N, CA and C of each residue as an Amber inpcrd file, in Angstrom:
protein
   285
   8.9390000 -71.6270000 -32.1370000   7.5930000 -72.0580000 -32.1510000
   7.5850000 -73.3790000 -32.7190000   8.5050000 -73.7670000 -33.7660000
   8.5960000 -75.1090000 -34.3840000   8.9970000 -76.0860000 -33.3030000
   9.7630000 -75.5970000 -32.2670000  10.2320000 -76.5910000 -31.2070000
   9.1230000 -76.9780000 -30.3750000   8.2130000 -75.9990000 -30.0480000
   7.2780000 -76.2350000 -29.2920000   6.2040000 -77.2440000 -29.9300000
   5.7910000 -76.8880000 -31.1130000   4.9220000 -77.7930000 -31.9340000
   5.5200000 -79.2730000 -31.9620000   6.8430000 -79.5430000 -32.0640000
   7.4860000 -80.8930000 -31.9110000   7.2510000 -81.4930000 -30.5990000
   7.5470000 -80.5470000 -29.5000000   7.3700000 -81.1670000 -28.2230000
   5.8950000 -81.7670000 -27.7870000   4.9150000 -80.9360000 -28.3250000
   3.4610000 -81.2240000 -28.3120000   3.2290000 -82.6580000 -29.0070000
   3.6760000 -82.6330000 -30.1040000   3.3420000 -83.8810000 -30.8680000
   4.1830000 -84.9980000 -30.2690000   5.2820000 -84.8030000 -29.8780000
   6.1850000 -85.8630000 -28.9540000   5.2400000 -86.3460000 -27.8660000
   4.6830000 -85.6000000 -27.1340000   3.6800000 -85.9420000 -25.7540000
   2.6030000 -86.4540000 -26.3460000   1.9040000 -86.0600000 -27.5630000
   0.7060000 -86.5530000 -27.8170000   0.8040000 -88.0430000 -28.3660000
   2.1820000 -88.2370000 -29.0830000   2.4230000 -89.6520000 -29.5120000
   2.7770000 -90.6370000 -28.3470000   3.2680000 -90.0660000 -27.3330000
   3.6130000 -91.1140000 -25.9890000   2.1180000 -91.2490000 -25.4370000
   1.2210000 -90.3280000 -25.1950000  -0.0700000 -90.5530000 -24.8460000
  -0.8710000 -91.4300000 -25.6410000  -0.7470000 -91.2350000 -26.8380000
  -1.5140000 -92.2150000 -27.7190000  -0.8940000 -93.4690000 -27.7490000
   0.4060000 -93.5010000 -27.6880000   0.8840000 -95.0850000 -27.4470000
   0.3830000 -95.7810000 -26.3450000   0.1620000 -95.0880000 -25.0230000
  -0.2410000 -95.5650000 -23.8660000  -1.7790000 -96.0080000 -23.9370000
  -2.3690000 -95.1450000 -24.6980000  -3.7810000 -95.3770000 -24.6700000
  -4.1580000 -96.6770000 -25.6790000  -3.2280000 -96.6870000 -26.6540000
  -3.2330000 -98.0360000 -27.5060000  -2.9090000 -99.3290000 -26.6120000
  -1.9240000 -98.9860000 -25.8880000  -1.8170000-100.3330000 -25.1030000
  -3.0170000-100.7670000 -24.1260000  -3.8130000 -99.7160000 -23.6920000
  -4.8900000-100.0530000 -22.8020000  -5.9780000-100.8360000 -23.6140000
  -6.2060000-100.3370000 -24.8210000  -6.9740000-100.9520000 -25.7670000
  -6.6770000-102.2710000 -26.1020000  -5.3560000-102.3090000 -26.4630000
  -4.8490000-103.6650000 -26.3800000  -5.1020000-104.8300000 -25.6040000
  -4.9430000-104.3120000 -24.3270000  -5.0300000-105.1720000 -23.4250000
  -6.6940000-105.4190000 -23.1450000  -7.5180000-104.6400000 -23.5560000
  -8.9300000-104.5970000 -23.3730000  -9.1620000-105.6490000 -24.6770000
  -8.6820000-105.6380000 -25.5630000  -8.8020000-106.5130000 -26.8760000
  -8.4750000-108.0100000 -26.3810000  -7.2800000-108.1630000 -25.8290000
  -7.0160000-109.5170000 -25.2590000  -8.0760000-109.9190000 -24.3270000
  -8.5780000-109.1390000 -23.6050000  -9.8810000-109.6750000 -22.5800000
 -10.8300000-109.9950000 -23.3220000 -11.5140000-109.3310000 -24.1390000
 -12.4960000-109.5470000 -25.1690000 -12.2850000-110.9070000 -26.1200000
 -11.0680000-111.0660000 -26.5670000 -10.7900000-112.1930000 -27.2360000
 -10.8120000-113.3870000 -26.2230000 -10.3450000-113.2480000 -25.3650000
 -10.2710000-114.5280000 -24.4670000 -11.7450000-114.9160000 -23.8820000
 -12.3850000-113.8030000 -23.7220000 -13.9330000-114.1690000 -23.2850000
 -14.6770000-114.9700000 -24.4440000 -14.3800000-114.5190000 -25.8000000
 -15.0320000-115.1500000 -27.0140000 -14.4380000-116.3990000 -27.0290000
 -13.1270000-116.8420000 -26.8010000 -12.7230000-118.1810000 -26.6850000
 -13.3250000-118.8880000 -25.7270000 -13.6970000-118.3940000 -24.7750000
 -14.2630000-119.3210000 -23.5700000 -15.6400000-119.5040000 -23.9950000
 -16.3130000-118.5770000 -24.6930000 -17.7850000-118.5720000 -24.8380000
 -17.6420000-119.7270000 -26.1070000 -16.6680000-119.7330000 -27.0510000
 -16.6280000-120.5840000 -28.1130000 -16.5400000-122.0460000 -27.5570000
 -15.6210000-122.2160000 -26.4360000 -15.5520000-123.4870000 -25.9570000
 -16.4750000-124.1460000 -25.2630000 -17.5430000-123.5330000 -25.1880000
 -18.8230000-124.0800000 -24.3340000 -19.5490000-125.1480000 -25.5210000
 -20.0740000-126.1720000 -24.8380000 -20.8020000-127.2290000 -25.7140000
 -22.0820000-126.5170000 -26.2380000 -22.1550000-126.7870000 -27.3110000
 -23.6060000-126.5030000 -28.0850000 -24.8490000-126.9780000 -27.7970000
 -24.6660000-128.3140000 -27.1860000 -25.8130000-128.9520000 -26.9290000
 -26.1280000-128.9850000 -25.3720000 -27.4330000-128.8610000 -25.1050000
 -27.7520000-128.9690000 -23.5340000 -26.9780000-128.1060000 -22.6320000
 -26.5260000-126.9520000 -23.0450000 -25.7750000-126.1410000 -21.9150000
 -26.4010000-125.9570000 -20.6260000 -25.8460000-126.1020000 -19.5340000
 -26.2440000-125.7540000 -18.3550000 -25.5350000-124.4390000 -17.6650000
 -26.1350000-123.3890000 -17.9310000 -25.6790000-122.1170000 -17.2460000
 -26.6890000-121.5900000 -16.2700000 -27.2580000-122.4410000 -15.4150000
 -28.2670000-121.9850000 -14.4120000 -29.4430000-121.4900000 -15.0630000
 -29.7240000-122.1580000 -16.1190000 -31.1670000-121.6770000 -16.5520000
 -31.0910000-120.6730000 -17.8280000 -32.2480000-120.2970000 -18.3380000
 -32.2780000-119.0650000 -19.2590000 -31.7530000-118.0820000 -18.6420000
 -32.0450000-117.5350000 -17.4170000 -31.2850000-116.3970000 -16.7770000
 -29.8880000-116.2140000 -16.7610000 -29.1000000-117.3870000 -16.6110000
 -27.7950000-117.4590000 -16.5320000 -27.1110000-117.3460000 -17.9370000
 -27.7030000-118.1670000 -18.9970000 -27.4440000-117.9100000 -20.2520000
 -27.4890000-116.3990000 -20.9130000 -28.5950000-115.8330000 -20.4320000
 -28.7750000-114.3120000 -20.8480000 -27.8150000-113.5550000 -20.0120000
 -27.3310000-113.9060000 -18.9600000 -26.3420000-112.9570000 -18.1860000
 -25.0840000-113.1360000 -18.9340000 -24.4640000-114.3310000 -19.3070000
 -23.2650000-114.5920000 -19.8910000 -23.1350000-113.8340000 -21.3130000
 -24.2570000-113.9660000 -22.1590000 -24.3590000-113.3420000 -23.4110000
 -24.2410000-111.9310000 -23.1740000 -24.9850000-111.3000000 -22.2450000
 -24.7750000-109.9410000 -21.8520000 -23.4180000-109.3880000 -21.5890000
 -22.7040000-110.3260000 -20.9250000 -21.3430000-109.9150000 -20.4820000
 -20.4370000-109.9390000 -21.5550000 -20.5340000-110.9240000 -22.5620000
 -19.8580000-110.9560000 -23.7750000 -19.9960000-109.7430000 -24.6110000
 -21.3230000-109.2990000 -24.8190000 -21.7170000-108.2100000 -25.7480000
 -21.5180000-106.9840000 -25.1310000 -21.3860000-106.7040000 -23.8080000
 -20.7540000-105.7090000 -23.1990000 -19.1700000-105.6520000 -23.5280000
 -18.5560000-106.5980000 -23.3410000 -17.0440000-106.4600000 -23.5320000
 -16.8070000-106.1250000 -24.8960000 -17.5020000-106.6330000 -26.0120000
 -17.3550000-106.1990000 -27.4830000 -17.6390000-104.6570000 -27.3330000
 -18.7930000-104.5950000 -27.0680000 -19.1960000-103.0020000 -27.1070000
 -18.1240000-102.1500000 -26.5520000 -17.5540000-102.4070000 -25.4190000
 -16.5610000-101.5900000 -24.4780000 -15.2900000-101.5460000 -25.5110000
 -14.8800000-102.6230000 -26.0280000 -13.8030000-102.6110000 -26.8880000
 -13.9620000-101.6520000 -28.2680000 -15.1530000-101.6810000 -28.7390000
 -15.3510000-100.8660000 -30.1360000 -15.6700000 -99.5680000 -29.5160000
 -16.2340000 -99.1240000 -28.5000000 -16.3280000 -98.0230000 -27.7170000
 -14.7870000 -97.2810000 -27.7560000 -14.0580000 -98.0880000 -27.3940000
 -12.5140000 -97.6670000 -27.0260000 -11.9460000 -97.3360000 -28.1830000
 -12.2080000 -98.0060000 -29.3970000 -11.4920000 -97.9580000 -30.4560000
 -12.0410000 -96.4930000 -30.9820000 -13.2250000 -96.1500000 -30.7990000
 -13.8960000 -95.0470000 -31.4170000 -13.4290000 -93.7630000 -30.6910000
 -13.2600000 -93.9910000 -29.3540000 -12.4940000 -92.9600000 -28.7630000
 -11.2490000 -92.6210000 -29.0190000 -10.5890000 -93.6440000 -29.3730000
  -9.0620000 -93.4940000 -29.8100000  -9.0600000 -92.7280000 -31.1140000
  -9.9860000 -93.1890000 -32.0160000  -9.9430000 -92.5810000 -33.3960000
 -10.3190000 -91.1310000 -33.1660000 -11.2930000 -90.7740000 -32.3150000
 -11.8220000 -89.4760000 -32.1920000 -10.6320000 -88.4790000 -31.5590000
 -10.0290000 -88.9880000 -30.5800000  -8.9970000 -88.4410000 -30.0400000
  -7.9430000 -88.1640000 -30.9880000  -7.4560000 -89.0740000 -31.7240000
  -6.5420000 -88.9600000 -32.8010000  -6.8500000 -87.7430000 -33.6250000
  -8.0660000 -87.6920000 -34.0820000  -8.5900000 -86.7430000 -35.0960000
  -8.6410000 -85.3540000 -34.3320000  -9.0310000 -85.1770000 -33.2410000
  -8.8660000 -83.9930000 -32.5550000  -7.5100000 -83.5390000 -32.3080000
  -6.5700000 -84.3850000 -32.0840000  -5.2720000 -83.8060000 -31.7660000
  -4.6590000 -83.5890000 -33.1580000  -4.7050000 -84.4150000 -34.2850000
  -4.3780000 -84.1690000 -35.5500000  -4.7860000 -82.9470000 -35.9600000
  -6.1860000 -82.4600000 -35.7500000  -6.8800000 -81.1980000 -36.2980000
  -5.9780000 -80.0760000 -35.5830000  -5.7600000 -80.1010000 -34.2380000
  -5.0960000 -79.1210000 -33.7190000  -3.5810000 -78.7980000 -34.1780000
  -2.9270000 -80.1030000 -34.2990000  -1.6150000 -79.9550000 -34.8070000
  -1.6130000 -79.3400000 -36.1190000  -2.7080000 -79.6370000 -37.0650000
  -2.4770000 -79.1430000 -38.4650000  -2.8360000 -77.6190000 -38.5040000
  -3.8000000 -77.2300000 -37.4770000  -4.0880000 -75.5910000 -37.5450000
  -2.7550000 -74.9070000 -36.8570000  -2.0930000 -75.6020000 -36.1180000
  -0.9660000 -75.1250000 -35.6170000   0.2570000 -75.0500000 -36.5480000
   0.3520000 -75.9330000 -37.3750000   1.3460000 -75.9520000 -38.4950000
   0.9950000 -75.0180000 -39.4620000  -0.3400000 -74.7250000 -39.8250000
  -0.7070000 -73.8520000 -40.8760000  -0.1360000 -72.3900000 -40.3100000
  -0.2830000 -72.0680000 -39.0880000  -0.2100000 -70.8840000 -38.4550000
   1.4300000 -70.6150000 -38.2860000   2.1820000 -71.7070000 -38.3020000
   3.6460000 -71.3450000 -38.3750000   4.1780000 -71.1910000 -39.6650000
   3.3220000 -71.7850000 -40.7570000   3.8310000 -71.7520000 -42.1210000
   3.3470000 -70.3840000 -42.4940000   2.2670000 -69.6820000 -42.0120000
   2.2960000 -68.3460000 -42.3720000   3.0230000 -67.3100000 -41.9090000
   3.6550000 -67.4880000 -40.6990000   4.6260000 -66.7720000 -40.3010000
   5.8330000 -66.6480000 -40.7050000
């Protein structure tokens, strides 16, 4: 039974590493977009009027929200998996 738990933990570890890699890539995209926005001039920007400015701001906000949601999903998944593992470990200790 312990071997099975160890294998499950190993598989969960690999899947969490892959998920972390995806989130890291999303983070780099959000950082790059923030750098682009930061490099824009502060005075008299010409973004195609107010609509263009609002659309650009909305895109940046969506990227940040997406990144934060990804982190929240990762944290929730880790907590769920850890809770399952802890329950299984308690069950094996009782046997």
